[in-house]
DOLUM-16241 format. One record per residue (C-alpha): residue in three letters; chain; x, y, z. Coordinates in steps of 0.2 Angstrom, whole numbers. Last residue first. Example, Ala and Ser with C-alpha at 12.3 -4.5 7.8 and 13.67 -1.06 7.14 Angstrom:
<atoms>
(atom "SER","A",(68,-5,36))
(atom "ALA","A",(62,-22,39))
</atoms>
This chain:
<atoms>
(atom "THR","A",(94,230,-114))
(atom "SER","A",(82,215,-114))
(atom "ALA","A",(64,218,-113))
(atom "ARG","A",(48,209,-107))
(atom "THR","A",(38,224,-109))
(atom "GLY","A",(23,233,-101))
(atom "VAL","A",(17,249,-109))
(atom "GLY","A",(6,258,-96))
(atom "GLY","A",(15,275,-96))
(atom "LEU","A",(24,270,-80))
(atom "VAL","A",(30,255,-89))
(atom "ARG","A",(37,266,-103))
(atom "GLN","A",(45,277,-91))
(atom "ALA","A",(53,262,-82))
(atom "ILE","A",(60,256,-99))
(atom "GLU","A",(68,272,-103))
(atom "VAL","A",(76,273,-85))
(atom "VAL","A",(83,255,-88))
(atom "GLU","A",(91,261,-104))
(atom "SER","A",(98,276,-97))
(atom "ALA","A",(106,266,-82))
(atom "ALA","A",(115,255,-94))
(atom "ILE","A",(115,236,-93))
(atom "ASP","A",(133,231,-98))
(atom "ARG","A",(139,231,-80))
(atom "MET","A",(127,218,-74))
(atom "CYS","A",(132,203,-85))
(atom "ARG","A",(149,211,-87))
(atom "HIS","A",(153,207,-68))
(atom "ASP","A",(172,208,-72))
(atom "ASN","A",(172,193,-84))
(atom "MET","A",(174,179,-72))
(atom "LYS","A",(173,176,-53))
(atom "CYS","A",(158,187,-48))
(atom "ILE","A",(152,183,-31))
(atom "THR","A",(135,176,-26))
(atom "SER","A",(136,163,-40))
(atom "GLN","A",(121,157,-50))
(atom "CYS","A",(133,156,-65))
(atom "PRO","A",(120,162,-78))
(atom "GLN","A",(130,167,-88))
(atom "CYS","A",(148,161,-88))
(atom "SER","A",(150,159,-106))
(atom "LEU","A",(145,177,-109))
(atom "VAL","A",(137,181,-125))
(atom "SER","A",(138,200,-128))
(atom "LYS","A",(127,215,-130))
(atom "ASP","A",(112,206,-123))
(atom "GLN","A",(111,212,-105))
(atom "VAL","A",(96,207,-95))
(atom "VAL","A",(80,216,-90))
(atom "THR","A",(64,207,-87))
(atom "ALA","A",(51,220,-89))
(atom "ALA","A",(33,222,-82))
(atom "LEU","A",(37,205,-73))
(atom "GLY","A",(27,189,-72))
(atom "ASN","A",(17,183,-57))
(atom "LEU","A",(27,167,-56))
(atom "PRO","A",(42,178,-50))
(atom "ALA","A",(58,177,-59))
(atom "TRP","A",(70,163,-51))
(atom "LEU","A",(72,148,-63))
(atom "TYR","A",(67,156,-79))
(atom "PRO","A",(74,173,-75))
(atom "SER","A",(91,164,-73))
(atom "THR","A",(104,171,-61))
(atom "PRO","A",(121,179,-64))
(atom "GLY","A",(113,195,-72))
(atom "PHE","A",(95,199,-70))
(atom "ILE","A",(87,215,-67))
(atom "GLY","A",(68,213,-63))
(atom "MET","A",(56,227,-67))
(atom "THR","A",(40,227,-58))
(atom "PRO","A",(23,234,-61))
(atom "THR","A",(15,233,-44))
(atom "GLY","A",(3,218,-43))
(atom "LEU","A",(7,215,-24))
(atom "ALA","A",(15,198,-29))
(atom "ALA","A",(26,207,-41))
(atom "ALA","A",(32,220,-28))
(atom "ILE","A",(35,206,-15))
(atom "HIS","A",(45,195,-27))
(atom "MET","A",(56,210,-32))
(atom "LEU","A",(58,214,-14))
(atom "GLY","A",(65,197,-10))
(atom "SER","A",(79,199,-23))
(atom "ASP","A",(84,197,-41))
(atom "ASN","A",(88,216,-42))
(atom "SER","A",(74,228,-42))
(atom "ILE","A",(65,242,-51))
(atom "ALA","A",(48,245,-44))
(atom "VAL","A",(34,255,-53))
(atom "GLY","A",(20,266,-48))
(atom "ALA","A",(24,263,-30))
(atom "ALA","A",(12,262,-16))
(atom "ALA","A",(12,243,-14))
(atom "MET","A",(31,243,-15))
(atom "ALA","A",(32,255,-1))
(atom "LEU","A",(19,246,9))
(atom "VAL","A",(29,230,8))
(atom "GLY","A",(45,238,12))
(atom "ASN","A",(38,246,28))
(atom "ARG","A",(31,229,33))
(atom "LEU","A",(49,222,32))
(atom "ASP","A",(53,233,47))
(atom "ASN","A",(72,237,50))
(atom "GLY","A",(73,252,38))
(atom "THR","A",(76,258,21))
(atom "LEU","A",(65,273,15))
(atom "ASP","A",(79,284,9))
(atom "ARG","A",(70,297,-2))
(atom "VAL","A",(75,304,-19))
(atom "GLY","A",(68,320,-26))
(atom "PRO","A",(81,330,-15))
(atom "GLY","A",(96,324,-25))
(atom "GLY","A",(99,309,-35))
(atom "ALA","A",(118,306,-32))
(atom "ALA","A",(117,309,-13))
(atom "VAL","A",(101,299,-12))
(atom "ILE","A",(109,284,-21))
(atom "GLU","A",(124,284,-10))
(atom "GLN","A",(114,285,6))
(atom "ALA","A",(103,271,0))
(atom "LEU","A",(118,260,-4))
(atom "GLY","A",(124,263,14))
(atom "LYS","A",(107,259,22))
(atom "GLU","A",(105,243,12))
(atom "GLY","A",(110,232,26))
(atom "PRO","A",(96,240,37))
(atom "GLY","A",(83,233,25))
(atom "GLY","A",(77,239,8))
(atom "VAL","A",(68,253,-2))
(atom "VAL","A",(75,268,-10))
(atom "TRP","A",(61,279,-16))
(atom "VAL","A",(61,291,-31))
(atom "GLU","A",(48,304,-36))
(atom "LEU","A",(48,308,-54))
(atom "GLY","A",(52,324,-62))
(atom "ARG","A",(62,319,-76))
(atom "GLU","A",(78,324,-67))
(atom "ALA","A",(73,313,-53))
(atom "LEU","A",(73,298,-64))
(atom "LEU","A",(90,302,-72))
(atom "ARG","A",(97,305,-54))
(atom "ALA","A",(90,289,-48))
(atom "ALA","A",(96,279,-63))
(atom "GLU","A",(114,286,-60))
(atom "PRO","A",(113,281,-41))
(atom "TYR","A",(106,264,-46))
(atom "TYR","A",(120,259,-58))
(atom "THR","A",(128,245,-48))
(atom "TRP","A",(116,231,-52))
(atom "ARG","A",(117,219,-37))
(atom "LYS","A",(116,200,-41))
(atom "SER","A",(134,198,-39))
(atom "VAL","A",(134,205,-22))
(atom "GLY","A",(125,190,-15))
(atom "VAL","A",(108,191,-5))
(atom "SER","A",(101,207,-14))
(atom "GLY","A",(100,225,-12))
(atom "PRO","A",(96,240,-24))
(atom "ALA","A",(77,240,-22))
(atom "LEU","A",(72,256,-31))
(atom "ALA","A",(54,262,-30))
(atom "VAL","A",(48,274,-43))
(atom "ALA","A",(34,286,-38))
(atom "ALA","A",(18,292,-45))
(atom "GLY","A",(10,306,-36))
(atom "ALA","A",(1,305,-19))
(atom "SER","A",(15,315,-10))
(atom "LEU","A",(25,307,4))
(atom "GLY","A",(27,314,21))
(atom "ASN","A",(32,297,28))
(atom "ALA","A",(16,295,40))
(atom "GLN","A",(5,302,26))
(atom "ARG","A",(11,289,13))
(atom "TRP","A",(9,275,26))
(atom "ARG","A",(-8,281,30))
(atom "LEU","A",(-13,281,12))
(atom "ILE","A",(-6,263,9))
(atom "ASP","A",(-15,256,24))
(atom "GLY","A",(-31,264,18))
(atom "THR","A",(-29,255,1))
(atom "PRO","A",(-28,238,10))
(atom "VAL","A",(-13,228,5))
(atom "ARG","A",(-15,211,-4))
(atom "LEU","A",(-1,200,-7))
(atom "GLN","A",(-3,186,-19))
(atom "PRO","A",(8,172,-26))
(atom "VAL","A",(3,164,-43))
(atom "PRO","A",(-7,149,-44))
(atom "TRP","A",(4,136,-54))
(atom "GLU","A",(3,135,-73))
(atom "ALA","A",(4,120,-84))
(atom "PRO","A",(0,109,-69))
(atom "LEU","A",(14,96,-63))
(atom "PRO","A",(8,78,-64))
(atom "ALA","A",(2,70,-48))
(atom "GLY","A",(14,57,-42))
(atom "ASP","A",(10,60,-24))
(atom "PRO","A",(-5,70,-22))
(atom "GLN","A",(-1,89,-23))
(atom "ALA","A",(5,101,-9))
(atom "LEU","A",(22,93,-10))
(atom "ALA","A",(23,98,-29))
(atom "ALA","A",(21,116,-24))
(atom "ASN","A",(39,116,-16))
(atom "LYS","A",(49,107,-30))
(atom "ASP","A",(39,116,-44))
(atom "ILE","A",(43,133,-36))
(atom "PHE","A",(61,129,-35))
(atom "ARG","A",(61,125,-54))
(atom "PRO","A",(64,110,-65))
(atom "LEU","A",(58,95,-55))
(atom "LYS","A",(69,80,-58))
(atom "LYS","A",(80,83,-43))
(atom "GLU","A",(65,81,-32))
(atom "GLY","A",(61,64,-38))
(atom "TRP","A",(55,56,-22))
(atom "ARG","A",(42,60,-9))
(atom "TRP","A",(42,53,8))
(atom "ARG","A",(26,53,19))
(atom "ASN","A",(33,48,37))
(atom "LEU","A",(46,62,40))
(atom "LEU","A",(56,63,56))
(atom "GLY","A",(59,44,56))
(atom "PHE","A",(71,45,41))
(atom "ARG","A",(77,63,39))
(atom "PHE","A",(95,58,35))
(atom "GLU","A",(98,74,25))
(atom "GLY","A",(86,71,11))
(atom "VAL","A",(70,63,4))
(atom "PHE","A",(57,76,0))
(atom "GLY","A",(44,81,12))
(atom "VAL","A",(27,77,20))
(atom "ARG","A",(24,74,39))
(atom "GLU","A",(7,67,41))
(atom "PRO","A",(2,63,59))
(atom "ILE","A",(9,78,68))
(atom "GLY","A",(17,71,83))
(atom "ALA","A",(24,87,90))
(atom "LEU","A",(42,79,90))
(atom "ALA","A",(40,76,72))
(atom "PRO","A",(34,93,67))
(atom "ALA","A",(48,100,78))
(atom "ILE","A",(62,90,70))
(atom "ALA","A",(58,92,52))
(atom "ALA","A",(67,109,48))
(atom "LYS","A",(82,102,57))
(atom "TRP","A",(84,88,45))
(atom "THR","A",(86,100,30))
(atom "ARG","A",(77,97,14))
(atom "PRO","A",(67,113,16))
(atom "LEU","A",(48,111,11))
(atom "VAL","A",(41,102,26))
(atom "LEU","A",(23,101,23))
(atom "ALA","A",(14,96,40))
(atom "THR","A",(-3,88,41))
(atom "GLY","A",(-16,85,54))
(atom "TYR","A",(-11,99,65))
(atom "ASN","A",(-18,99,83))
(atom "ARG","A",(-14,116,88))
(atom "GLU","A",(-7,112,105))
(atom "ARG","A",(6,100,97))
(atom "LEU","A",(13,114,87))
(atom "LEU","A",(17,125,102))
(atom "LYS","A",(25,110,111))
(atom "ALA","A",(35,106,96))
(atom "LEU","A",(41,125,95))
(atom "GLY","A",(47,124,113))
(atom "LEU","A",(56,108,110))
(atom "GLN","A",(65,115,95))
(atom "ARG","A",(69,131,105))
(atom "GLY","A",(77,120,119))
(atom "VAL","A",(86,109,107))
(atom "ALA","A",(95,124,99))
(atom "LEU","A",(102,114,84))
(atom "ARG","A",(115,126,78))
(atom "GLY","A",(120,138,64))
(atom "ARG","A",(103,144,58))
(atom "PRO","A",(96,149,74))
(atom "LEU","A",(77,146,76))
(atom "ASP","A",(65,161,77))
(atom "TRP","A",(47,156,80))
(atom "VAL","A",(32,165,73))
(atom "ILE","A",(17,154,69))
(atom "ALA","A",(8,164,57))
(atom "GLU","A",(-11,161,56))
(atom "ARG","A",(-26,157,45))
(atom "VAL","A",(-17,159,28))
(atom "GLY","A",(-29,160,13))
(atom "PRO","A",(-25,178,8))
(atom "MET","A",(-7,183,12))
(atom "TYR","A",(-6,201,18))
(atom "ASP","A",(-4,198,36))
(atom "VAL","A",(8,184,32))
(atom "LEU","A",(21,196,25))
(atom "PRO","A",(23,204,42))
(atom "ALA","A",(30,188,49))
(atom "CYS","A",(45,187,37))
(atom "LEU","A",(58,195,49))
(atom "SER","A",(51,187,65))
(atom "THR","A",(53,170,57))
(atom "THR","A",(39,160,50))
(atom "LEU","A",(29,144,52))
(atom "LEU","A",(14,146,40))
(atom "ASP","A",(-4,140,44))
(atom "VAL","A",(-17,133,33))
(atom "PRO","A",(-35,130,38))
(atom "ARG","A",(-43,114,31))
(atom "ASN","A",(-61,116,23))
(atom "PRO","A",(-55,121,6))
(atom "TRP","A",(-44,105,4))
(atom "ARG","A",(-36,105,-13))
(atom "GLU","A",(-40,123,-18))
(atom "ASN","A",(-33,130,-2))
(atom "LEU","A",(-18,118,-2))
(atom "VAL","A",(-14,124,-20))
(atom "ARG","A",(-16,142,-14))
(atom "VAL","A",(-5,140,1))
(atom "VAL","A",(9,132,-10))
(atom "THR","A",(8,147,-21))
(atom "HIS","A",(10,158,-6))
(atom "ASN","A",(26,149,-2))
(atom "ARG","A",(33,160,-16))
(atom "VAL","A",(33,175,-4))
(atom "PHE","A",(43,165,8))
(atom "ASP","A",(56,161,-6))
(atom "GLY","A",(58,180,-9))
(atom "ILE","A",(60,183,9))
(atom "TRP","A",(72,169,14))
(atom "MET","A",(63,158,26))
(atom "TYR","A",(61,142,17))
(atom "PRO","A",(44,135,22))
(atom "VAL","A",(37,124,36))
(atom "ILE","A",(19,123,30))
(atom "LEU","A",(6,118,44))
(atom "ILE","A",(-11,111,39))
(atom "PRO","A",(-26,112,50))
(atom "ARG","A",(-38,98,54))
(atom "THR","A",(-55,100,45))
(atom "ASP","A",(-57,83,38))
(atom "GLY","A",(-74,81,31))
(atom "ARG","A",(-68,76,14))
(atom "ASP","A",(-61,60,21))
(atom "ALA","A",(-56,50,6))
(atom "GLU","A",(-42,63,1))
(atom "GLY","A",(-34,48,-8))
(atom "ASN","A",(-17,57,-8))
(atom "PHE","A",(-14,59,11))
(atom "GLN","A",(-22,42,14))
(atom "SER","A",(-12,34,1))
(atom "ASP","A",(5,42,6))
(atom "GLN","A",(13,25,12))
(atom "ASN","A",(7,17,-4))
(atom "MET","A",(0,0,0))
</atoms>
């Protein structure tokens, strides 16, 4: 008998036990998790879905339709933290979950659901997790994209991948955006949000200061959005762009969500803020160099996918966090003037999947 037969057969249509998703905790990946939520909502409309989250990503859950609750629990990345795992297991046990989807392949991600005694613990084979998971899935390496690997766990075992997955959605009430603008002393006019940060310096387009200056010269309000790690970049961009450019970086991810929701267009590296903007429905320009748009662009689609096409680089896409070849030409050959021209077309309502 298939070990996943009960989970796959869906014989008990009256099952109302909640489902827990244990997701990847990088911001962009966390946004992608909403596709998994939507697949589960469609498959089991009577079963609430909760998301385990870190304090950093917790604000995103407030804007995710179809999620009942965020379970906020910070676990250290570099060590086991037995006491924290036991505390999380106790919390999960009290919520009577029927199913846990463990998306990461790490054994640490599966510990608390197992200790909590969640009856169905679904995940791919990996990292010696025998005994921690009891609904094994195989064939992860054959799935082409990150989202395919994650969302496949929400389907019956062996089900074919759909032609298209449900796209992630973030919904921000209009009143929240208006109050955020007022609190930050921002006008009601169209603004361009710049997201110059990313995990890995090779994914960072270096011409944001020049782009900010050109946008401001054309009378557009420019916001620099990011976390505390982008404060230095923001100051450099503001210095180049002048008084029409605002530094809106900060510690609270909610601020970034609201900025992206309020913007007329977002220009971003391959980063979490790119996924946030796209899921909000904000016209988003994604600048790609070392990473593949096919693998890492948002499912929502982009107003413009910006890549360099002036030369063929044998190293691209390298997927590396640090450039080791060709002096970062995959990003340096994307000119600020060309990005600004695309942004103006997007603001004018002409979406494009363009290469520069």
